[in-house]
C-alpha angles and dihedrals in degrees: 000000000000094000093090088055086057087056090058092049091049091049096046113109137133109278140192092184099059121190121237123255089250092055089051091050089051090050093050091051090047094049093048090048091052093048094048092042088058093045095046101038092114100023124129120247092261091049090049089055090053090047090054090055091048091048091056092048093051092048092050094045096050102032102098095042093046095047092049093052092042097052094043104037110024129084116233090233090062092049090052090049094049092047089055093049116108096201141018092262088058090052090052090054089059087077086074092060111107 
């Protein structure tokens, strides 16, 4: 669950080209989707329903904190990279983007 938080930490840098709040919301949704996709890849239908509830709870609980850190400490280029990533490993590679 905390892997997506790692993505934020990896993405956090000083930035002169700050992303918008909307871009950060999209990134949060994307990271949560990737994390739950990985967790629920082989889950039964009932387990997938429970994962969806957990996904909503995580998004709501971390939203304000995530958006604040994202808009103040993350370069837009890293947001763009992470949004294009198809898995969490791809998000982690965005730390290499200069």
